[in-house]
KEPATI-854979 format. One record per residue: residue in one letter; x, y, z of N, C-alpha, C, CB in turn; residue number from 1. Coordinates in pm, whole numbers, plus 50000, padded with zeros to 5 digits. Glycine has a CB too. Example, Ala and Ser with C-alpha at 12.3 -4.5 7.8 and 13.67 -1.06 7.14 Angstrom:
<atoms>
a/51319/49431/50780/51230/49550/50780/51320/49670/50780/51131/49553/50905/1
s/51285/49775/50708/51367/49894/50714/51290/50003/50787/51408/49940/50572/2
</atoms>
This chain:
<atoms>
m/69054/24158/67859/69034/24273/67948/69130/24262/68065/68887/24281/67999/1
p/69205/24371/68099/69296/24366/68212/69221/24329/68340/69366/24500/68229/2
r/69295/24261/68431/69231/24215/68553/69175/24330/68635/69329/24136/68637/3
s/69247/24443/68642/69200/24557/68720/69067/24610/68667/69304/24670/68720/4
n/69053/24616/68535/68928/24661/68474/68815/24562/68500/68946/24680/68324/5
s/68848/24432/68495/68749/24329/68521/68697/24339/68664/68807/24191/68495/6
l/68789/24358/68761/68748/24371/68901/68663/24498/68921/68871/24374/68993/7
l/68703/24606/68855/68627/24731/68866/68487/24714/68809/68700/24846/68793/8
q/68478/24644/68695/68347/24619/68633/68260/24534/68727/68364/24548/68496/9
s/68321/24432/68788/68246/24344/68878/68193/24422/68998/68334/24228/68926/10
w/68279/24505/69058/68238/24584/69173/68130/24684/69133/68358/24657/69235/11
t/68140/24742/69014/68039/24838/68967/67903/24772/68955/68081/24898/68832/12
i/67900/24650/68902/67773/24578/68888/67713/24552/69025/67794/24444/68813/13
i/67795/24503/69120/67745/24475/69254/67690/24601/69319/67857/24415/69342/14
r/67765/24711/69307/67725/24837/69370/67595/24892/69309/67837/24941/69356/15
l/67582/24886/69177/67462/24939/69112/67339/24855/69147/67482/24942/68960/16
i/67356/24723/69152/67244/24636/69189/67202/24663/69333/67281/24487/69170/17
a/67300/24681/69421/67268/24709/69561/67192/24840/69576/67397/24714/69645/18
r/67229/24940/69498/67162/25070/69505/67021/25066/69448/67243/25175/69432/19
s/67005/24992/69340/66878/24997/69267/66775/24895/69316/66903/24973/69121/20
s/66817/24802/69399/66726/24697/69443/66637/24749/69556/66804/24573/69489/21
v/66511/24770/69527/66418/24825/69627/66380/24721/69733/66293/24877/69559/22
e/66411/24595/69705/66372/24490/69799/66474/24471/69910/66353/24359/69725/23
q/66586/24543/69906/66696/24517/69998/66655/24519/70145/66803/24617/69976/24
w/66594/24628/70190/66566/24637/70333/66458/24539/70376/66525/24779/70369/25
t/66368/24504/70286/66271/24400/70318/66341/24266/70336/66164/24389/70207/26
v/66436/24238/70247/66513/24114/70257/66595/24112/70385/66605/24097/70135/27
v/66658/24226/70418/66738/24234/70540/66651/24206/70662/66803/24373/70552/28
a/66536/24272/70669/66447/24257/70784/66398/24113/70797/66328/24352/70773/29
f/66355/24054/70685/66305/23916/70687/66415/23819/70727/66247/23877/70552/30
s/66534/23839/70671/66646/23750/70699/66686/23756/70846/66765/23786/70611/31
l/66692/23877/70901/66730/23893/71041/66624/23835/71134/66754/24040/71073/32
f/66497/23856/71100/66389/23800/71181/66395/23648/71180/66251/23848/71130/33
s/66416/23590/71062/66426/23445/71051/66545/23392/71132/66439/23403/70904/34
t/66655/23464/71127/66774/23423/71202/66746/23421/71352/66891/23515/71171/35
v/66684/23528/71401/66655/23538/71544/66562/23425/71589/66591/23674/71577/36
v/66456/23399/71512/66360/23294/71546/66429/23157/71546/66241/23293/71448/37
l/66507/23131/71442/66575/23001/71430/66673/22980/71545/66649/22992/71297/38
l/66755/23080/71572/66856/23065/71677/66792/23052/71815/66952/23183/71675/39
f/66689/23130/71843/66621/23118/71973/66563/22977/71990/66509/23224/71985/40
s/66502/22924/71884/66443/22789/71892/66550/22684/71919/66369/22756/71761/41
l/66661/22694/71845/66768/22595/71862/66838/22611/71997/66870/22607/71750/42
f/66852/22735/72044/66910/22757/72177/66826/22686/72282/66920/22909/72209/43
a/66694/22699/72270/66604/22639/72368/66612/22486/72365/66461/22684/72343/44
v/66609/22429/72244/66610/22283/72230/66741/22224/72282/66589/22243/72084/45
y/66853/22276/72233/66981/22220/72273/67017/22256/72417/67091/22268/72178/46
g/66976/22374/72462/67002/22411/72600/66935/22316/72696/66956/22553/72627/47
f/66810/22277/72666/66737/22184/72752/66796/22044/72747/66590/22180/72712/48
s/66823/21994/72625/66869/21856/72611/67012/21835/72661/66860/21813/72466/49
m/67102/21928/72629/67242/21908/72666/67270/21946/72811/67332/21989/72574/50
e/67175/22013/72874/67189/22038/73017/67185/21907/73094/67078/22132/73066/51
k/67113/21809/73038/67100/21679/73103/67210/21582/73057/66963/21619/73073/52
t/67248/21588/72930/67344/21490/72877/67489/21535/72889/67313/21461/72733/53
g/67511/21667/72890/67647/21716/72889/67705/21710/72748/67735/21637/72987/54
p/67837/21733/72733/67899/21730/72599/67877/21597/72528/68050/21758/72611/55
v/67860/21604/72397/67843/21484/72313/67960/21478/72216/67705/21486/72237/56
n/68027/21363/72208/68146/21348/72124/68252/21455/72157/68108/21357/71975/57
g/68254/21497/72283/68349/21599/72324/68312/21740/72282/68482/21566/72269/58
i/68190/21757/72229/68145/21888/72180/68048/21948/72280/68078/21875/72039/59
s/68080/22067/72328/67999/22133/72430/67878/22203/72368/68083/22234/72506/60
l/67790/22250/72456/67672/22323/72411/67712/22448/72335/67582/22360/72530/61
v/67813/22518/72382/67860/22640/72314/67902/22608/72171/67978/22705/72392/62
a/67980/22501/72154/68027/22461/72020/67911/22421/71930/68127/22345/72030/63
v/67812/22351/71987/67695/22309/71910/67620/22431/71856/67600/22223/71996/64
l/67596/22530/71941/67516/22645/71899/67592/22734/71801/67475/22726/72020/65
w/67723/22750/71820/67801/22825/71721/67802/22751/71586/67945/22847/71771/66
s/67806/22619/71591/67811/22540/71467/67681/22553/71388/67838/22393/71499/67
i/67568/22533/71455/67442/22536/71381/67406/22677/71336/67329/22478/71467/68
s/67460/22779/71403/67432/22915/71360/67497/22948/71226/67478/23014/71466/69
m/67595/22867/71184/67664/22892/71057/67572/22871/70937/67786/22802/71045/70
y/67465/22793/70956/67372/22775/70844/67305/22908/70807/67265/22670/70880/71
s/67275/22990/70908/67213/23119/70879/67312/23213/70811/67159/23183/71008/72
m/67443/23193/70834/67544/23271/70763/67542/23234/70614/67686/23246/70824/73
y/67537/23104/70587/67528/23055/70449/67400/23106/70384/67532/22900/70445/74
w/67291/23105/70459/67162/23153/70410/67169/23301/70377/67051/23126/70514/75
g/67240/23378/70460/67250/23521/70438/67326/23558/70312/67315/23585/70555/76
v/67427/23479/70275/67501/23506/70152/67409/23489/70030/67624/23412/70140/77
g/67317/23394/70039/67209/23387/69940/67240/23319/69808/67163/23520/69911/78
m/67349/23243/69800/67381/23177/69672/67276/23072/69634/67518/23111/69679/79
r/67202/23025/69732/67097/22927/69702/66987/22987/69614/67035/22873/69832/80
y/66972/23120/69617/66867/23185/69538/66907/23206/69393/66831/23317/69601/81
i/67030/23170/69357/67075/23189/69219/66990/23108/69122/67223/23151/69205/82
f/66935/22996/69170/66851/22913/69082/66729/22992/69037/66809/22783/69153/83
r/66673/23073/69129/66552/23150/69096/66584/23262/68999/66489/23209/69224/84
d/66702/23324/69015/66742/23430/68923/66752/23377/68780/66876/23491/68967/85
i/66816/23261/68765/66832/23202/68632/66698/23155/68578/66932/23085/68636/86
s/66619/23090/68663/66488/23040/68620/66398/23154/68572/66420/22964/68734/87
d/66399/23266/68645/66317/23381/68604/66365/23437/68470/66321/23490/68711/88
d/66498/23444/68451/66552/23492/68323/66506/23405/68207/66705/23496/68329/89
v/66505/23273/68230/66464/23181/68124/66315/23197/68094/66496/23034/68164/90
k/66234/23207/68198/66090/23213/68179/66043/23342/68111/66021/23200/68313/91
n/66108/23455/68146/66062/23582/68087/66145/23626/67966/66066/23691/68191/92
g/66240/23540/67925/66317/23569/67805/66433/23665/67824/66229/23624/67703/93
t/66458/23708/67948/66567/23802/67974/66703/23741/67943/66564/23848/68118/94
v/66713/23609/67953/66841/23543/67931/66897/23574/67792/66827/23392/67949/95
e/66809/23593/67693/66856/23624/67557/66920/23762/67551/66740/23616/67458/96
l/66867/23854/67630/66926/23989/67633/67062/23988/67703/66831/24087/67705/97
r/67078/23897/67799/67206/23889/67871/67320/23845/67779/67195/23791/67988/98
l/67287/23775/67671/67391/23722/67583/67469/23832/67513/67329/23631/67479/99
i/67409/23951/67500/67479/24058/67429/67577/24132/67520/67378/24155/67371/100
r/67575/24102/67649/67669/24167/67741/67808/24106/67724/67621/24153/67887/101
p/67913/24186/67735/68050/24134/67720/68099/24068/67849/68146/24247/67680/102
i/68017/23980/67905/68050/23914/68031/67974/23782/68033/68015/24004/68156/103
h/68037/23678/68086/67972/23547/68088/67843/23554/68168/68067/23440/68148/104
y/67739/23489/68119/67608/23497/68182/67610/23452/68327/67508/23414/68104/105
l/67670/23336/68356/67669/23285/68493/67747/23377/68587/67728/23145/68497/106
y/67856/23433/68537/67933/23527/68617/67849/23651/68647/68063/23567/68544/107
y/67775/23695/68548/67691/23814/68565/67581/23791/68669/67629/23855/68430/108
v/67509/23678/68659/67401/23655/68754/67456/23635/68895/67316/23533/68712/109
g/67578/23582/68905/67642/23570/69036/67669/23706/69097/67771/23491/69025/110
l/67717/23800/69016/67742/23936/69063/67612/24005/69103/67814/24017/68956/111
v/67507/23983/69025/67377/24043/69056/67325/23990/69190/67276/24014/68944/112
r/67341/23861/69212/67296/23802/69338/67375/23859/69456/67310/23650/69335/113
l/67506/23875/69440/67587/23937/69544/67541/24081/69571/67736/23935/69506/114
g/67507/24152/69463/67458/24288/69479/67329/24291/69559/67435/24352/69343/115
k/67241/24195/69537/67115/24190/69610/67135/24153/69757/67022/24090/69545/116
q/67243/24080/69787/67267/24034/69923/67368/24118/69999/67313/23892/69920/117
v/67427/24217/69933/67541/24286/69993/67504/24358/70123/67598/24386/69895/118
l/67379/24398/70138/67335/24459/70263/67297/24354/70367/67218/24551/70238/119
v/67254/24238/70320/67210/24133/70412/67329/24072/70485/67134/24024/70336/120
i/67439/24048/70414/67551/23972/70468/67609/24034/70596/67660/23961/70364/121
p/67646/24164/70598/67704/24218/70722/67606/24217/70839/67752/24359/70698/122
f/67478/24248/70812/67379/24244/70920/67362/24103/70973/67245/24300/70871/123
q/67364/24005/70883/67351/23865/70923/67466/23826/71015/67347/23773/70800/124
i/67586/23864/70979/67704/23831/71059/67695/23897/71198/67833/23875/70987/125
i/67659/24025/71199/67652/24099/71326/67546/24039/71418/67622/24247/71301/126
v/67427/24013/71365/67318/23958/71447/67357/23821/71501/67188/23947/71366/127
n/67416/23735/71416/67460/23604/71460/67556/23613/71578/67526/23529/71345/128
i/67660/23694/71560/67764/23704/71662/67710/23763/71792/67881/23789/71610/129
v/67629/23869/71780/67574/23933/71900/67486/23836/71979/67493/24059/71861/130
l/67395/23767/71909/67307/23671/71977/67386/23560/72044/67207/23611/71879/131
l/67486/23509/71974/67567/23401/72030/67647/23448/72151/67661/23345/71924/132
l/67705/23565/72145/67782/23617/72257/67694/23643/72379/67855/23745/72218/133
i/67572/23690/72354/67481/23720/72465/67433/23592/72533/67360/23800/72416/134
f/67397/23491/72453/67330/23374/72510/67424/23257/72539/67224/23329/72417/135
v/67536/23246/72470/67623/23130/72495/67768/23168/72520/67617/23034/72379/136
g/67809/23289/72486/67946/23332/72511/68041/23297/72398/67995/23269/72638/137
f/68169/23322/72421/68270/23297/72320/68286/23148/72294/68404/23358/72363/138
p/68316/23110/72169/68341/22968/72141/68472/22924/72205/68345/22942/71988/139
s/68475/22798/72247/68593/22746/72316/68693/22689/72214/68554/22637/72418/140
v/68738/22776/72123/68839/22738/72025/68952/22839/72030/68779/22728/71882/141
e/69070/22795/71990/69185/22884/71986/69183/22959/71853/69318/22804/72003/142
l/69159/23090/71858/69142/23170/71738/69277/23212/71682/69055/23294/71767/143
t/69344/23115/71620/69476/23138/71562/69463/23180/71416/69563/23011/71574/144
p/69570/23234/71357/69566/23266/71213/69532/23144/71127/69700/23323/71168/145
i/69580/23026/71166/69548/22904/71090/69399/22876/71097/69628/22782/71145/146
w/69341/22895/71217/69197/22873/71232/69118/22969/71144/69154/22889/71380/147
f/69152/23098/71150/69082/23198/71069/69098/23169/70920/69134/23339/71101/148
g/69220/23134/70878/69244/23104/70738/69164/22985/70691/69391/23080/70714/149
s/69158/22881/70775/69081/22761/70740/68933/22792/70731/69106/22650/70843/150
f/68883/22868/70829/68741/22902/70830/68703/22984/70707/68706/22981/70958/151
l/68781/23088/70677/68750/23174/70563/68761/23098/70431/68844/23296/70561/152
s/68860/23010/70419/68875/22932/70296/68754/22842/70275/69004/22846/70302/153
l/68713/22772/70379/68597/22683/70367/68469/22763/70342/68582/22599/70494/154
f/68460/22882/70401/68341/22966/70381/68332/23015/70237/68344/23087/70477/155
v/68443/23066/70183/68443/23119/70046/68421/23007/69945/68576/23191/70016/156
f/68496/22898/69956/68482/22788/69861/68346/22720/69875/68593/22686/69880/157
g/68293/22714/69999/68162/22654/70019/68052/22733/69950/68131/22643/70167/158
n/68061/22865/69957/67960/22948/69889/67978/22946/69738/67967/23091/69941/159
f/68103/22932/69692/68125/22918/69548/68067/22786/69498/68276/22926/69515/160
l/68082/22680/69578/68020/22552/69544/67868/22567/69539/68060/22444/69645/161
a/67811/22640/69635/67666/22664/69634/67624/22737/69508/67623/22744/69758/162
f/67702/22836/69467/67674/22910/69344/67668/22816/69224/67780/23020/69322/163
l/67766/22728/69211/67771/22636/69098/67657/22534/69102/67905/22564/69094/164
m/67632/22479/69222/67528/22377/69234/67390/22434/69202/67529/22317/69375/165
f/67358/22549/69259/67225/22606/69236/67215/22672/69099/67192/22708/69345/166
s/67328/22706/69038/67326/22750/68899/67281/22635/68809/67465/22801/68855/167
c/67330/22515/68839/67288/22397/68762/67138/22374/68777/67367/22272/68806/168
v/67087/22395/68897/66942/22381/68918/66867/22483/68834/66906/22399/69069/169
g/66914/22608/68834/66850/22711/68755/66855/22684/68606/66913/22844/68784/170
l/66970/22633/68559/66986/22605/68415/66896/22491/68369/67130/22571/68384/171
s/66850/22409/68463/66758/22301/68424/66626/22358/68372/66731/22207/68544/172
s/66601/22488/68394/66479/22552/68344/66470/22551/68193/66470/22694/68394/173
f/66583/22533/68126/66581/22524/67981/66515/22395/67933/66722/22534/67926/174
w/66506/22294/68020/66450/22165/67979/66325/22126/68057/66554/22057/67996/175
i/66310/22178/68180/66189/22148/68257/66120/22280/68291/66223/22068/68387/176
e/65991/22275/68308/65915/22399/68327/65943/22463/68462/65767/22370/68314/177
e/65960/22382/68567/65976/22437/68702/66084/22360/68777/65842/22431/68779/178
p/66198/22425/68809/66307/22357/68879/66290/22354/69031/66436/22424/68846/179
m/66180/22409/69083/66164/22417/69228/66172/22282/69299/66032/22481/69259/180
p/66113/22172/69245/66127/22043/69314/66272/21999/69330/66050/21937/69238/181
i/66355/22025/69229/66496/21992/69240/66561/22076/69350/66569/22013/69105/182
m/66524/22204/69354/66575/22294/69457/66538/22243/69596/66521/22437/69437/183
w/66415/22201/69614/66370/22154/69745/66453/22034/69791/66222/22116/69740/184
i/66475/21940/69700/66552/21821/69736/66694/21858/69779/66557/21723/69618/185
i/66761/21939/69697/66899/21978/69728/66904/22061/69855/66961/22055/69612/186
d/66812/22154/69870/66813/22242/69986/66794/22164/70115/66704/22348/69972/187
k/66706/22064/70113/66683/21983/70233/66804/21896/70263/66557/21896/70217/188
l/66871/21847/70160/66992/21768/70182/67102/21854/70244/67041/21706/70050/189
v/67111/21980/70200/67209/22072/70259/67176/22096/70406/67212/22207/70181/190
m/67049/22111/70438/67009/22134/70576/67044/22014/70664/66859/22164/70584/191
v/67015/21895/70615/67036/21774/70695/67184/21739/70705/66959/21655/70635/192
l/67253/21736/70591/67393/21694/70588/67491/21809/70611/67424/21627/70456/193
g/67442/21932/70608/67528/22047/70631/67531/22094/70774/67485/22158/70544/194
g/67450/22034/70860/67455/22068/71001/67365/22182/71042/67592/22100/71039/195
a/67255/22205/70969/67166/22316/71002/67095/22293/71135/67062/22336/70892/196
f/67062/22169/71167/66990/22138/71291/67071/22049/71384/66859/22072/71259/197
v/67152/21959/71327/67239/21873/71406/67381/21892/71355/67196/21722/71399/198
p/67471/21946/71437/67609/21968/71390/67675/21842/71339/67692/22027/71502/199
i/67753/21855/71233/67819/21740/71173/67911/21672/71275/67900/21783/71049/200
g/67968/21748/71366/68055/21690/71469/67985/21592/71559/68115/21798/71552/201
l/67852/21594/71566/67777/21500/71649/67744/21372/71574/67649/21564/71698/202
f/67770/21368/71443/67741/21247/71365/67835/21134/71405/67753/21276/71213/203
p/67791/21008/71391/67883/20895/71407/67997/20906/71306/67808/20759/71389/204
p/68115/20852/71338/68234/20871/71252/68211/20837/71104/68346/20787/71303/205
m/68147/20724/71074/68128/20685/70935/68033/20780/70864/68074/20542/70927/206
l/67924/20819/70931/67829/20912/70871/67894/21049/70852/67702/20925/70958/207
r/67979/21089/70946/68048/21217/70933/68141/21216/70811/68128/21248/71061/208
l/68210/21105/70790/68300/21094/70675/68221/21101/70544/68380/20964/70681/209
i/68108/21028/70539/68024/21030/70419/67972/21171/70394/67906/20930/70433/210
t/67930/21238/70500/67878/21374/70489/67984/21470/70435/67829/21423/70625/211
e/68106/21460/70488/68213/21550/70445/68250/21531/70299/68334/21530/70531/212
w/68233/21409/70248/68265/21384/70108/68145/21404/70016/68318/21244/70092/213
s/68031/21441/70072/67915/21475/69989/67922/21625/69958/67779/21438/70062/214
p/67863/21669/69849/67866/21812/69818/67789/21895/69920/67809/21837/69680/215
f/67691/21833/69986/67606/21905/70080/67680/21933/70211/67478/21827/70108/216
g/67755/21835/70259/67834/21856/70379/67956/21941/70352/67876/21725/70438/217
a/68017/21924/70233/68134/22004/70197/68098/22152/70186/68195/21954/70064/218
m/67978/22179/70138/67933/22317/70119/67935/22394/70251/67792/22319/70059/219
l/67893/22329/70359/67888/22393/70489/67999/22340/70581/67751/22372/70554/220
g/68112/22305/70522/68224/22255/70600/68272/22354/70705/68338/22218/70510/221
f/68254/22483/70678/68299/22585/70773/68221/22580/70905/68287/22724/70711/222
s/68105/22513/70905/68027/22504/71028/68096/22418/71133/67888/22448/70999/223
q/68196/22338/71093/68269/22254/71186/68380/22328/71258/68326/22135/71114/224
a/68394/22458/71229/68507/22534/71282/68509/22544/71433/68506/22672/71224/225
f/68399/22513/71499/68391/22530/71644/68400/22398/71720/68264/22600/71681/226
t/68427/22290/71647/68448/22161/71711/68596/22144/71744/68399/22046/71620/227
p/68628/22066/71849/68767/22054/71894/68862/21999/71789/68773/21966/72015/228
d/68813/21911/71700/68900/21847/71601/68890/21911/71462/68866/21699/71590/229
f/68848/22037/71458/68824/22105/71330/68945/22100/71237/68785/22249/71355/230
l/69062/22138/71286/69180/22149/71201/69220/22013/71144/69296/22209/71279/231
l/69186/21904/71212/69216/21771/71159/69130/21739/71037/69194/21664/71267/232
h/69014/21800/71028/68921/21772/70919/68933/21871/70803/68780/21773/70971/233
v/69009/21978/70823/69021/22081/70719/69074/22027/70587/69111/22193/70767/234
p/69183/21947/70584/69231/21894/70455/69125/21815/70379/69354/21806/70477/235
t/69052/21730/70451/68946/21651/70387/68838/21742/70330/68884/21552/70488/236
l/68797/21841/70409/68690/21931/70365/68732/22014/70244/68648/22024/70479/237
l/68856/22065/70246/68904/22145/70132/68915/22060/70006/69039/22208/70165/238
l/68965/21938/70020/68977/21849/69904/68839/21814/69851/69055/21721/69942/239
s/68746/21786/69941/68608/21755/69899/68547/21874/69825/68521/21717/70021/240
q/68566/21994/69878/68515/22114/69810/68576/22130/69672/68542/22238/69893/241
a/68708/22106/69661/68775/22121/69532/68719/22024/69429/68927/22101/69547/242
v/68697/21899/69472/68644/21796/69382/68505/21836/69333/68638/21658/69452/243
w/68418/21877/69425/68281/21910/69387/68272/22040/69309/68194/21919/69510/244
i/68360/22136/69339/68363/22259/69259/68400/22227/69115/68463/22361/69319/245
l/68498/22139/69096/68537/22098/68962/68422/22029/68889/68659/22006/68967/246
m/68355/21937/68958/68248/21860/68895/68127/21947/68862/68205/21746/68986/247
f/68085/22030/68956/67968/22115/68929/68004/22229/68835/67912/22171/69060/248
g/68131/22271/68836/68174/22372/68740/68165/22318/68597/68317/22416/68770/249
l/68213/22195/68578/68204/22131/68446/68059/22110/68406/68279/21997/68446/250
l/67976/22068/68502/67834/22046/68473/67766/22177/68434/67764/21982/68594/251
a/67796/22284/68508/67735/22415/68479/67776/22464/68340/67775/22519/68585/252
m/67904/22448/68305/67951/22491/68174/67886/22409/68062/68103/22481/68166/253
t/67871/22278/68087/67808/22190/67988/67661/22228/67968/67819/22043/68032/254
l/67590/22248/68080/67449/22285/68071/67431/22421/68002/67386/22290/68212/255
w/67518/22516/68036/67507/22648/67974/67540/22641/67825/67600/22747/68044/256
g/67640/22560/67788/67673/22544/67646/67556/22485/67569/67796/22455/67630/257
s/67492/22383/67626/67376/22322/67560/67259/22419/67554/67333/22194/67633/258
a/67239/22495/67663/67129/22591/67666/67150/22702/67564/67116/22651/67806/259
r/67273/22747/67549/67301/22854/67454/67277/22805/67311/67446/22904/67469/260
k/67316/22683/67281/67289/22627/67147/67139/22618/67124/67354/22488/67130/261
r/67066/22583/67231/66921/22573/67220/66861/22710/67187/66861/22517/67352/262
l/66914/22815/67251/66868/22951/67224/66898/22992/67081/66931/23049/67322/263
e/67020/22961/67035/67061/23003/66902/66984/22931/66792/67209/22981/66883/264
v/66948/22804/66819/66877/22724/66718/66727/22755/66719/66900/22574/66742/265
n/66669/22758/66842/66525/22771/66854/66478/22912/66887/66475/22676/66959/266
g/66571/22999/66924/66533/23134/66964/66466/23139/67099/66442/23194/66861/267
g/66500/23043/67191/66444/23041/67324/66360/22917/67346/66362/23164/67347/268
</atoms>
């Protein structure tokens, strides 16, 4: 299929899912409410503590709050929910119907998830930026083209890594009845090592290095964009993302290949 037709088909799927999903505005409202509550809580905690200690590791309060707010950006994209989409397909037998579509199953569920989140993402970005500008002001970083390019690259590849990792969790439904415990473990590791509550820039040097080379820290590498030494860490973060994307991509393809054989032999 020509690339232009493939892109048109992908956009059509996203657009149709966005139009037909009745849960969209509920998801938007819940996501925005959760973002506001989370950011207000973290503003209060860090505002009180860093007022007494001052900058930590050369990172100011403004940089800390912009960094931890990036977790809600990752949350708004919603790739973590791909495991539930796949798990539900396996449980209700829909996955067998997906096989007749002229499009790879994992690619299709990824497009469907983007369609479900397409209204959430812009609102999430706007609310994040507005709250941060009101309560802490502009980040103290030089917003150069290199900075923007690095941030966007880490953001896109980080969410693609999330898609692959949580796809593997969802595909485990072919062998275990409920993948939720696996999801909980991975999700909590992403929160801890991805800087959801404590920015990675505040970690001791050795722990920061270990975090950056883990899939959980690499996934949210873009959250470091507001630390003074961000550009020094970009090569490491991009290489770490590339390694983990390759590994989880191979794992996802292997799991899907085994699952498809299981469907063809056993009929589900």
